[in-house]
MARDRENSE-35701 format. One record per atom (N, C-alpha, C, O): residue number from 1; residue in one letter; atom name; x, z, y. Coordinates in steps of 0.02 Angstrom, whole numbers. Example, Ala and Ser with C-alpha at 12.3 -4.5 7.8 and 13.67 -1.06 7.14 Angstrom:
BEGIN
[1,"A","N",[660,390,-284]]
[1,"A","CA",[615,390,-225]]
[1,"A","C",[660,390,-165]]
[1,"A","O",[712,423,-166]]
[2,"S","N",[642,354,-112]]
[2,"S","CA",[684,357,-53]]
[2,"S","C",[645,394,2]]
[2,"S","O",[670,402,57]]
REM end
This chain:
BEGIN
[1,"Q","N",[42,-1,-59]]
[1,"Q","CA",[0,-1,-1]]
[1,"Q","C",[45,0,60]]
[1,"Q","O",[91,41,65]]
[2,"V","N",[30,-47,107]]
[2,"V","CA",[67,-50,169]]
[2,"V","C",[54,11,211]]
[2,"V","O",[-2,36,212]]
[3,"Q","N",[104,35,245]]
[3,"Q","CA",[96,91,291]]
[3,"Q","C",[114,67,361]]
[3,"Q","O",[159,27,371]]
[4,"L","N",[78,93,409]]
[4,"L","CA",[90,82,478]]
[4,"L","C",[115,145,511]]
[4,"L","O",[84,198,505]]
[5,"V","N",[170,138,547]]
[5,"V","CA",[198,200,580]]
[5,"V","C",[204,186,655]]
[5,"V","O",[239,141,678]]
[6,"E","N",[168,228,693]]
[6,"E","CA",[170,224,765]]
[6,"E","C",[223,267,798]]
[6,"E","O",[240,320,772]]
[7,"S","N",[247,246,854]]
[7,"S","CA",[294,285,893]]
[7,"S","C",[284,270,968]]
[7,"S","O",[253,220,986]]
[8,"G","N",[310,312,1011]]
[8,"G","CA",[311,304,1081]]
[8,"G","C",[261,341,1122]]
[8,"G","O",[259,332,1183]]
[9,"G","N",[222,382,1091]]
[9,"G","CA",[175,424,1130]]
[9,"G","C",[213,477,1169]]
[9,"G","O",[274,486,1160]]
[10,"G","N",[176,513,1211]]
[10,"G","CA",[204,566,1249]]
[10,"G","C",[164,586,1309]]
[10,"G","O",[105,569,1316]]
[11,"L","N",[196,622,1352]]
[11,"L","CA",[163,646,1416]]
[11,"L","C",[192,608,1474]]
[11,"L","O",[253,600,1481]]
[12,"V","N",[146,585,1516]]
[12,"V","CA",[165,546,1574]]
[12,"V","C",[116,564,1633]]
[12,"V","O",[59,584,1622]]
[13,"Q","N",[141,556,1695]]
[13,"Q","CA",[98,569,1750]]
[13,"Q","C",[57,506,1763]]
[13,"Q","O",[75,450,1745]]
[14,"A","N",[-1,520,1796]]
[14,"A","CA",[-44,463,1816]]
[14,"A","C",[-6,414,1859]]
[14,"A","O",[31,431,1905]]
[15,"G","N",[-19,350,1840]]
[15,"G","CA",[18,294,1874]]
[15,"G","C",[81,273,1834]]
[15,"G","O",[110,221,1848]]
[16,"G","N",[101,311,1786]]
[16,"G","CA",[160,297,1748]]
[16,"G","C",[147,248,1693]]
[16,"G","O",[93,219,1687]]
[17,"S","N",[199,238,1651]]
[17,"S","CA",[195,190,1596]]
[17,"S","C",[219,220,1530]]
[17,"S","O",[259,266,1529]]
[18,"L","N",[194,194,1475]]
[18,"L","CA",[217,209,1408]]
[18,"L","C",[214,146,1367]]
[18,"L","O",[174,102,1383]]
[19,"R","N",[253,140,1317]]
[19,"R","CA",[255,88,1270]]
[19,"R","C",[248,115,1199]]
[19,"R","O",[291,151,1175]]
[20,"L","N",[194,96,1166]]
[20,"L","CA",[184,116,1097]]
[20,"L","C",[206,59,1051]]
[20,"L","O",[196,0,1066]]
[21,"S","N",[236,78,995]]
[21,"S","CA",[254,29,946]]
[21,"S","C",[228,51,879]]
[21,"S","O",[215,110,866]]
[22,"C","N",[218,1,835]]
[22,"C","CA",[190,11,770]]
[22,"C","C",[229,-37,722]]
[22,"C","O",[236,-97,733]]
[23,"A","N",[254,-6,668]]
[23,"A","CA",[294,-45,621]]
[23,"A","C",[260,-44,553]]
[23,"A","O",[237,9,530]]
[24,"A","N",[257,-101,520]]
[24,"A","CA",[232,-104,454]]
[24,"A","C",[288,-93,399]]
[24,"A","O",[345,-116,407]]
[25,"S","N",[271,-58,347]]
[25,"S","CA",[322,-39,299]]
[25,"S","C",[346,-94,255]]
[25,"S","O",[399,-87,224]]
[26,"E","N",[309,-150,249]]
[26,"E","CA",[329,-207,209]]
[26,"E","C",[343,-264,251]]
[26,"E","O",[306,-281,296]]
[27,"R","N",[401,-298,236]]
[27,"R","CA",[421,-358,273]]
[27,"R","C",[378,-416,261]]
[27,"R","O",[376,-461,302]]
[28,"T","N",[341,-418,204]]
[28,"T","CA",[298,-475,189]]
[28,"T","C",[228,-467,213]]
[28,"T","O",[185,-509,200]]
[29,"F","N",[216,-411,247]]
[29,"F","CA",[149,-399,274]]
[29,"F","C",[129,-453,322]]
[29,"F","O",[168,-471,367]]
[30,"S","N",[68,-481,312]]
[30,"S","CA",[44,-533,356]]
[30,"S","C",[-30,-523,368]]
[30,"S","O",[-72,-552,334]]
[31,"P","N",[-45,-480,417]]
[31,"P","CA",[-115,-468,434]]
[31,"P","C",[-149,-521,469]]
[31,"P","O",[-115,-567,492]]
[32,"Y","N",[-214,-519,476]]
[32,"Y","CA",[-252,-569,513]]
[32,"Y","C",[-249,-550,586]]
[32,"Y","O",[-234,-592,629]]
[33,"F","N",[-264,-485,600]]
[33,"F","CA",[-259,-456,668]]
[33,"F","C",[-220,-390,662]]
[33,"F","O",[-219,-358,610]]
[34,"M","N",[-190,-371,717]]
[34,"M","CA",[-163,-307,729]]
[34,"M","C",[-194,-279,791]]
[34,"M","O",[-206,-316,839]]
[35,"G","N",[-208,-213,792]]
[35,"G","CA",[-240,-184,851]]
[35,"G","C",[-224,-114,865]]
[35,"G","O",[-190,-80,826]]
[36,"W","N",[-249,-92,919]]
[36,"W","CA",[-241,-21,942]]
[36,"W","C",[-310,8,956]]
[36,"W","O",[-353,-25,985]]
[37,"F","N",[-319,68,935]]
[37,"F","CA",[-383,105,948]]
[37,"F","C",[-361,173,979]]
[37,"F","O",[-302,193,976]]
[38,"R","N",[-408,206,1006]]
[38,"R","CA",[-395,275,1030]]
[38,"R","C",[-451,319,1019]]
[38,"R","O",[-508,296,1014]]
[39,"Q","N",[-439,386,1015]]
[39,"Q","CA",[-489,433,999]]
[39,"Q","C",[-475,498,1036]]
[39,"Q","O",[-419,522,1038]]
[40,"T","N",[-530,526,1066]]
[40,"T","CA",[-525,590,1100]]
[40,"T","C",[-568,638,1059]]
[40,"T","O",[-611,615,1022]]
[41,"P","N",[-558,704,1066]]
[41,"P","CA",[-599,750,1028]]
[41,"P","C",[-672,743,1039]]
[41,"P","O",[-695,735,1095]]
[42,"G","N",[-708,745,984]]
[42,"G","CA",[-780,739,988]]
[42,"G","C",[-808,669,995]]
[42,"G","O",[-869,660,998]]
[43,"R","N",[-763,619,998]]
[43,"R","CA",[-785,550,1009]]
[43,"R","C",[-762,507,952]]
[43,"R","O",[-714,524,918]]
[44,"E","N",[-797,450,940]]
[44,"E","CA",[-776,403,889]]
[44,"E","C",[-715,364,913]]
[44,"E","O",[-701,359,973]]
[45,"R","N",[-681,339,865]]
[45,"R","CA",[-621,298,881]]
[45,"R","C",[-645,237,916]]
[45,"R","O",[-696,207,896]]
[46,"A","N",[-609,217,969]]
[46,"A","CA",[-632,160,1007]]
[46,"A","C",[-577,106,1012]]
[46,"A","O",[-517,120,1014]]
[47,"F","N",[-601,45,1014]]
[47,"F","CA",[-559,-12,1019]]
[47,"F","C",[-523,-15,1084]]
[47,"F","O",[-553,-3,1136]]
[48,"V","N",[-456,-31,1084]]
[48,"V","CA",[-420,-38,1145]]
[48,"V","C",[-396,-111,1154]]
[48,"V","O",[-410,-143,1205]]
[49,"A","N",[-360,-135,1103]]
[49,"A","CA",[-336,-204,1108]]
[49,"A","C",[-321,-229,1041]]
[49,"A","O",[-313,-190,994]]
[50,"S","N",[-317,-297,1034]]
[50,"S","CA",[-298,-327,969]]
[50,"S","C",[-263,-394,985]]
[50,"S","O",[-267,-422,1039]]
[51,"I","N",[-228,-417,932]]
[51,"I","CA",[-192,-479,936]]
[51,"I","C",[-194,-515,869]]
[51,"I","O",[-180,-486,817]]
[52,"H","N",[-213,-580,873]]
[52,"H","CA",[-213,-621,816]]
[52,"H","C",[-140,-631,793]]
[52,"H","O",[-97,-651,832]]
[53,"W","N",[-127,-618,730]]
[53,"W","CA",[-57,-614,709]]
[53,"W","C",[-19,-683,714]]
[53,"W","O",[40,-684,731]]
[54,"S","N",[-54,-739,698]]
[54,"S","CA",[-18,-801,701]]
[54,"S","C",[-25,-837,771]]
[54,"S","O",[23,-864,798]]
[55,"A","N",[-87,-834,797]]
[55,"A","CA",[-99,-871,860]]
[55,"A","C",[-81,-828,922]]
[55,"A","O",[-75,-855,977]]
[56,"A","N",[-71,-763,915]]
[56,"A","CA",[-56,-718,969]]
[56,"A","C",[-110,-715,1021]]
[56,"A","O",[-96,-695,1078]]
[57,"T","N",[-170,-734,1005]]
[57,"T","CA",[-228,-723,1052]]
[57,"T","C",[-241,-649,1059]]
[57,"T","O",[-242,-613,1009]]
[58,"T","N",[-250,-627,1121]]
[58,"T","CA",[-259,-556,1133]]
[58,"T","C",[-333,-541,1158]]
[58,"T","O",[-367,-583,1188]]
[59,"Y","N",[-353,-480,1144]]
[59,"Y","CA",[-419,-456,1166]]
[59,"Y","C",[-407,-384,1190]]
[59,"Y","O",[-365,-347,1165]]
[60,"Y","N",[-448,-366,1241]]
[60,"Y","CA",[-444,-297,1270]]
[60,"Y","C",[-513,-270,1288]]
[60,"Y","O",[-560,-306,1305]]
[61,"T","N",[-516,-205,1282]]
[61,"T","CA",[-577,-174,1309]]
[61,"T","C",[-572,-176,1384]]
[61,"T","O",[-517,-173,1412]]
[62,"D","N",[-631,-180,1418]]
[62,"D","CA",[-630,-187,1490]]
[62,"D","C",[-591,-131,1526]]
[62,"D","O",[-563,-144,1579]]
[63,"A","N",[-590,-73,1500]]
[63,"A","CA",[-558,-14,1534]]
[63,"A","C",[-486,-23,1541]]
[63,"A","O",[-456,8,1585]]
[64,"V","N",[-454,-64,1500]]
[64,"V","CA",[-381,-69,1505]]
[64,"V","C",[-356,-141,1527]]
[64,"V","O",[-296,-153,1533]]
[65,"K","N",[-403,-185,1538]]
[65,"K","CA",[-384,-254,1560]]
[65,"K","C",[-341,-251,1623]]
[65,"K","O",[-360,-216,1670]]
[66,"G","N",[-287,-286,1626]]
[66,"G","CA",[-244,-287,1683]]
[66,"G","C",[-193,-233,1684]]
[66,"G","O",[-147,-235,1724]]
[67,"R","N",[-200,-181,1639]]
[67,"R","CA",[-154,-124,1638]]
[67,"R","C",[-113,-120,1574]]
[67,"R","O",[-55,-100,1574]]
[68,"F","N",[-147,-140,1518]]
[68,"F","CA",[-112,-137,1453]]
[68,"F","C",[-97,-210,1430]]
[68,"F","O",[-130,-259,1448]]
[69,"A","N",[-44,-212,1389]]
[69,"A","CA",[-27,-279,1360]]
[69,"A","C",[-7,-269,1286]]
[69,"A","O",[38,-229,1271]]
[70,"I","N",[-39,-303,1242]]
[70,"I","CA",[-20,-300,1172]]
[70,"I","C",[23,-358,1153]]
[70,"I","O",[10,-414,1177]]
[71,"S","N",[74,-349,1113]]
[71,"S","CA",[116,-401,1090]]
[71,"S","C",[136,-389,1016]]
[71,"S","O",[130,-333,990]]
[72,"R","N",[161,-442,985]]
[72,"R","CA",[185,-433,918]]
[72,"R","C",[249,-468,906]]
[72,"R","O",[264,-518,939]]
[73,"D","N",[288,-444,858]]
[73,"D","CA",[348,-476,837]]
[73,"D","C",[340,-491,762]]
[73,"D","O",[345,-446,720]]
[74,"T","N",[328,-553,746]]
[74,"T","CA",[315,-570,674]]
[74,"T","C",[379,-563,632]]
[74,"T","O",[374,-549,573]]
[75,"A","N",[435,-571,661]]
[75,"A","CA",[499,-562,623]]
[75,"A","C",[513,-491,601]]
[75,"A","O",[541,-477,549]]
[76,"K","N",[492,-447,645]]
[76,"K","CA",[504,-373,632]]
[76,"K","C",[441,-339,607]]
[76,"K","O",[441,-279,594]]
[77,"N","N",[383,-378,601]]
[77,"N","CA",[323,-346,581]]
[77,"N","C",[303,-285,625]]
[77,"N","O",[285,-232,599]]
[78,"T","N",[306,-294,689]]
[78,"T","CA",[289,-241,734]]
[78,"T","C",[238,-264,787]]
[78,"T","O",[236,-322,806]]
[79,"V","N",[199,-219,810]]
[79,"V","CA",[152,-233,863]]
[79,"V","C",[163,-177,916]]
[79,"V","O",[174,-119,899]]
[80,"S","N",[159,-195,978]]
[80,"S","CA",[172,-148,1033]]
[80,"S","C",[115,-149,1083]]
[80,"S","O",[80,-200,1089]]
[81,"L","N",[106,-96,1117]]
[81,"L","CA",[57,-88,1171]]
[81,"L","C",[92,-62,1232]]
[81,"L","O",[110,-3,1234]]
[82,"Q","N",[102,-103,1282]]
[82,"Q","CA",[132,-85,1344]]
[82,"Q","C",[74,-57,1389]]
[82,"Q","O",[26,-93,1403]]
[83,"M","N",[78,4,1411]]
[83,"M","CA",[27,36,1451]]
[83,"M","C",[56,53,1518]]
[83,"M","O",[101,95,1524]]
[84,"D","N",[28,21,1568]]
[84,"D","CA",[49,33,1642]]
[84,"D","C",[-10,60,1678]]
[84,"D","O",[-68,55,1657]]
[85,"S","N",[8,88,1736]]
[85,"S","CA",[-43,116,1780]]
[85,"S","C",[-89,164,1742]]
[85,"S","O",[-150,162,1749]]
[86,"L","N",[-59,206,1705]]
[86,"L","CA",[-100,252,1662]]
[86,"L","C",[-143,301,1704]]
[86,"L","O",[-125,322,1759]]
[87,"K","N",[-198,315,1675]]
[87,"K","CA",[-246,358,1708]]
[87,"K","C",[-259,420,1659]]
[87,"K","O",[-248,415,1599]]
[88,"P","N",[-284,477,1688]]
[88,"P","CA",[-295,535,1645]]
[88,"P","C",[-346,516,1591]]
[88,"P","O",[-342,544,1536]]
[89,"E","N",[-392,472,1603]]
[89,"E","CA",[-442,455,1555]]
[89,"E","C",[-412,411,1495]]
[89,"E","O",[-445,400,1444]]
[90,"D","N",[-352,390,1504]]
[90,"D","CA",[-319,356,1448]]
[90,"D","C",[-291,406,1395]]
[90,"D","O",[-268,386,1342]]
[91,"T","N",[-293,471,1411]]
[91,"T","CA",[-270,522,1366]]
[91,"T","C",[-310,517,1301]]
[91,"T","O",[-372,514,1303]]
[92,"A","N",[-275,515,1243]]
[92,"A","CA",[-307,507,1181]]
[92,"A","C",[-253,502,1126]]
[92,"A","O",[-193,494,1140]]
[93,"V","N",[-276,508,1065]]
[93,"V","CA",[-229,489,1008]]
[93,"V","C",[-239,415,997]]
[93,"V","O",[-295,391,990]]
[94,"Y","N",[-184,378,996]]
[94,"Y","CA",[-186,306,987]]
[94,"Y","C",[-165,287,918]]
[94,"Y","O",[-114,309,892]]
[95,"Y","N",[-208,244,887]]
[95,"Y","CA",[-195,223,818]]
[95,"Y","C",[-181,148,816]]
[95,"Y","O",[-212,108,851]]
[96,"C","N",[-134,131,774]]
[96,"C","CA",[-120,62,758]]
[96,"C","C",[-160,46,698]]
[96,"C","O",[-167,87,653]]
[97,"A","N",[-188,-18,695]]
[97,"A","CA",[-225,-40,637]]
[97,"A","C",[-213,-112,620]]
[97,"A","O",[-193,-152,663]]
[98,"A","N",[-226,-130,556]]
[98,"A","CA",[-219,-197,535]]
[98,"A","C",[-283,-221,502]]
[98,"A","O",[-315,-183,465]]
[99,"A","N",[-300,-283,516]]
[99,"A","CA",[-362,-310,488]]
[99,"A","C",[-340,-371,447]]
[99,"A","O",[-295,-408,465]]
[100,"R","N",[-377,-378,389]]
[100,"R","CA",[-366,-437,349]]
[100,"R","C",[-416,-490,367]]
[100,"R","O",[-455,-481,414]]
[101,"S","N",[-416,-547,330]]
[101,"S","CA",[-455,-602,352]]
[101,"S","C",[-531,-590,349]]
[101,"S","O",[-570,-630,374]]
[102,"N","N",[-550,-537,318]]
[102,"N","CA",[-624,-522,318]]
[102,"N","C",[-645,-485,379]]
[102,"N","O",[-703,-465,385]]
[103,"G","N",[-596,-474,428]]
[103,"G","CA",[-610,-443,491]]
[103,"G","C",[-617,-368,490]]
[103,"G","O",[-628,-338,543]]
[104,"Q","N",[-609,-336,431]]
[104,"Q","CA",[-615,-265,429]]
[104,"Q","C",[-547,-232,443]]
[104,"Q","O",[-495,-254,418]]
[105,"W","N",[-548,-181,483]]
[105,"W","CA",[-489,-142,499]]
[105,"W","C",[-473,-97,443]]
[105,"W","O",[-501,-42,437]]
[106,"A","N",[-427,-121,399]]
[106,"A","CA",[-421,-86,335]]
[106,"A","C",[-361,-41,328]]
[106,"A","O",[-360,1,282]]
[107,"I","N",[-311,-48,372]]
[107,"I","CA",[-250,-6,365]]
[107,"I","C",[-240,27,434]]
[107,"I","O",[-242,-5,487]]
[108,"W","N",[-228,93,431]]
[108,"W","CA",[-220,134,492]]
[108,"W","C",[-154,172,492]]
[108,"W","O",[-129,193,440]]
[109,"G","N",[-127,180,551]]
[109,"G","CA",[-69,223,559]]
[109,"G","C",[-92,296,567]]
[109,"G","O",[-151,311,565]]
[110,"Q","N",[-46,340,576]]
[110,"Q","CA",[-61,412,579]]
[110,"Q","C",[-80,437,650]]
[110,"Q","O",[-104,493,659]]
[111,"G","N",[-69,395,698]]
[111,"G","CA",[-88,409,766]]
[111,"G","C",[-29,439,805]]
[111,"G","O",[16,470,778]]
[112,"T","N",[-33,427,869]]
[112,"T","CA",[17,457,912]]
[112,"T","C",[-17,478,978]]
[112,"T","O",[-57,442,1006]]
[113,"Q","N",[2,538,1000]]
[113,"Q","CA",[-33,567,1060]]
[113,"Q","C",[-5,537,1124]]
[113,"Q","O",[55,529,1134]]
[114,"V","N",[-55,520,1169]]
[114,"V","CA",[-37,500,1237]]
[114,"V","C",[-77,546,1283]]
[114,"V","O",[-138,551,1279]]
[115,"T","N",[-39,577,1326]]
[115,"T","CA",[-69,624,1374]]
[115,"T","C",[-46,603,1447]]
[115,"T","O",[13,598,1462]]
[116,"V","N",[-95,592,1487]]
[116,"V","CA",[-85,572,1556]]
[116,"V","C",[-107,627,1602]]
[116,"V","O",[-167,642,1607]]
[117,"S","N",[-60,656,1636]]
[117,"S","CA",[-77,711,1682]]
[117,"S","C",[-96,686,1753]]
[117,"S","O",[-70,636,1777]]
[118,"S","N",[-140,720,1783]]
[118,"S","CA",[-161,700,1854]]
[118,"S","C",[-119,732,1908]]
[118,"S","O",[-130,720,1967]]
REM end
């Protein structure tokens, strides 16, 4: 079973930046989509951004458009999320996920905490 490992979370002041990375444990891993989700206590996990693995087409939730950028490196099997102009409401645990061709988000990382102070 492929594992996804996130890194790059932490504490940052409002207006600052963080870069999250996610690495797949298998070099032959070839998902259909890779994405980032986030979750705060008492709320469901919410979509943040995704990228089509081969075409590199990107999608974002409205709340992060213009501030976050998702990218992937197919040679290294990694996906990253560059987060700029961070706001306190971006505070959450961020999860990396992979979807296969059926469109289901089937593989999840363990999550990384992002905290934005005001």
